[in-house]
C-alpha positions in Angstrom: -0.8 5.1 13.6 -4.1 5.7 15.5 -7.3 4.5 14.6 -8.7 8.2 15.0 -6.5 9.3 12.0 -7.9 7.0 9.8 -11.7 7.6 11.1 -10.9 11.3 9.9 -10.0 10.3 6.4 -13.2 7.8 5.9 -15.4 10.4 4.5 -13.1 11.2 1.6 -11.5 7.9 1.1 -13.7 6.5 -1.9 -13.0 9.5 -3.7 -10.1 8.0 -5.4 -11.3 4.4 -5.2 -10.8 3.4 -8.6 -9.5 -0.5 -8.6 -6.2 -1.3 -10.3 -6.4 -3.5 -13.3 -3.0 -5.1 -12.3 -4.2 -5.9 -8.7 -7.3 -7.2 -10.0 -5.2 -9.6 -12.6 -3.1 -10.9 -9.9 -5.8 -11.4 -7.6 -7.8 -13.4 -10.2 -4.6 -15.5 -11.0 -4.2 -16.4 -7.1 -7.7 -17.5 -6.2 -10.3 -19.8 -7.0 -14.1 -19.9 -6.6 -13.2 -22.0 -3.4 -10.6 -19.4 -1.9 -11.3 -18.1 1.2 -9.8 -14.5 1.4 -8.6 -11.7 4.0 -8.1 -8.0 3.3 -6.0 -6.3 5.9 -6.7 -2.5 5.7 -9.8 -2.6 3.6 -10.7 1.2 4.2 -14.3 1.6 3.1 -14.4 -1.7 0.9 -13.9 -0.5 -2.6 -11.4 -3.2 -3.4 -13.1 -5.9 -1.5 -16.4 -5.3 -3.4 -14.8 -5.7 -6.5 -12.7 -8.8 -5.6 -15.5 -10.9 -3.6 -17.0 -12.1 -6.9 -14.0 -14.4 -7.6 -13.8 -16.1 -4.4 -16.0 -18.5 -1.9 -15.6 -15.5 0.9 -13.7 -12.6 1.7 -13.3 -11.1 5.2 -12.6 -7.2 4.6 -11.0 -5.8 7.9 -9.9 -2.6 8.8 -8.5 -0.9 12.2 -10.8 2.1 11.6 -14.4 1.7 13.1 -15.5 4.8 10.7 -13.8 2.9 7.5 -15.8 -0.3 8.5 -19.2 1.7 9.2 -18.8 3.5 5.6 -18.2 0.0 4.1 -21.1 -1.5 5.7 -23.3 1.1 4.2 -22.7 -0.3 0.7 -24.7 -3.0 -1.0 -22.3 -6.1 -0.9 -22.4 -9.8 -2.1 -23.3 -12.3 0.6 -19.8 -13.8 0.9 -18.3 -10.5 1.8 -18.1 -9.5 5.6 -16.7 -6.4 6.7 -14.9 -6.2 10.3 -13.1 -4.1 12.6 -9.6 -5.9 13.2 -6.3 -5.0 14.4 -4.1 -6.6 11.9 -1.4 -7.3 14.6 -3.9 -9.2 16.6 -6.5 -10.8 14.6 -9.4 -12.7 16.1 -9.3 -15.5 13.4 -8.5 -19.1 13.9 -5.2 -20.4 12.7 -5.0 -21.5 9.2 -8.4 -19.9 8.2 -7.3 -18.2 4.8 -6.0 -19.1 1.3 -4.9 -15.6 0.6 -4.3 -12.4 2.3 -4.3 -9.0 0.5 -2.7 -5.9 2.3 -2.5 -3.0 -0.3 -0.8 0.1 1.1 -1.0 -1.3 4.5 2.5 -2.8 5.7 4.2 0.7 5.6 1.8 2.3 8.0 1.2 -0.4 10.7 3.1 0.3 13.9 4.5 -3.3 14.5 4.9 -4.8 11.0 6.6 -7.8 12.5 3.3 -8.5 14.3 1.1 -8.0 11.2 3.4 -10.5 9.3 3.5 -13.1 12.3 -0.5 -12.8 12.4 -0.8 -13.4 8.7 1.5 -16.5 8.6 -0.8 -17.9 11.5 -3.9 -17.3 9.9 -2.9 -18.6 6.4 -3.0 -22.0 5.4 0.2 -23.7 4.5 1.0 -22.6 0.9 -1.2 -19.7 1.4 -0.3 -16.4 -0.1 0.0 -12.8 0.8 -0.3 -10.1 -1.9 1.1 -6.6 -0.6 1.6 -3.5 -2.2 4.1 -1.0 -0.5 5.3 2.5 -1.6 9.3 2.5 -2.2 11.4 5.4 -1.6 11.7 7.5 -4.6 15.1 8.8 -5.4 14.9 12.0 -7.7 13.9 15.3 -7.7 12.8 17.9 -5.0 9.0 16.6 -5.0 10.0 13.3 -4.4 12.4 14.4 -1.5 9.5 16.5 0.0 7.1 13.4 -0.1 9.8 11.0 1.3 10.1 13.5 4.2 6.3 13.8 4.9 6.1 9.9 4.8 8.9 9.8 7.3 7.1 12.5 9.6 4.1 10.5 9.5 6.4 7.4 10.6 5.5 5.4 7.7 8.3 3.0 6.5 10.2 3.9 3.4 11.8 0.2 2.9 13.5 -1.0 -0.3 12.0 -4.1 -2.3 14.8 -6.1 -0.9 14.1 -5.1 2.8 10.5 -6.1 2.3 11.6 -9.5 0.5 13.9 -10.4 3.3 11.6 -9.7 6.2 8.9 -11.8 4.6 11.5 -14.6 4.1 12.4 -14.3 7.7 8.8 -15.1 8.4 8.7 -18.4 6.3 7.5 -16.9 3.1 9.1 -17.3 -0.3 8.4 -14.2 -2.4 7.5 -15.2 -5.9 6.8 -12.0 -7.6 8.2 -8.6 -7.0 6.1 -6.3 -9.4 8.3 -3.3 -9.8 5.7 -0.1 -10.4 8.8 2.3 -9.2 9.0 3.5 -12.7 5.9 5.7 -12.2 7.2 6.6 -8.8 4.5 4.6 -7.1 5.1 1.2 -5.5 6.2 -2.4 -5.7 3.7 -5.7 -5.6 4.8 -8.6 -3.5 3.4 -12.2 -3.8 4.9 -14.4 -1.0 3.6 -17.7 -0.3 3.8 -19.5 3.0 6.3 -22.4 2.8 4.7 -25.7 4.0 
């Protein structure tokens, strides 16, 4: 998916920017005031702006220059930095972060294997990855249409097990698979990089 696609969405991206209380609680449970955090696919920064107060520093990155430009227009705390990054080729040093957040990102990146390899590289040993991904919906005509649209856009429609297996193959142990599929939405994975 090209950055130009996401640049076009930047103006309206904040329209549905309510922060999910489940994600907030999972984040708070997995950070301390000393944690250094990276968000992949930060968009216009809505989540990062809410999370920064719980950690020492937060790097909020996105592939789209327009998304990051809009994020930088917002008032932000000093410990939050917005940056343009390609998640499959990050500019950070090895073992820089305690936690990486990727909310609705893994299914849209062109090379997920490279993104996970980069996450592994920049995470400290024992560091965590919190990822939320959509899963295929199995019932009804509307679900079939939505699944078809996602496939046309070249978005991944993997099962929870397939995501877990892929993370395990990259040296992560999956601690939590928070299944939100009952509402037709997603799963949240918390994976720890093995030491």
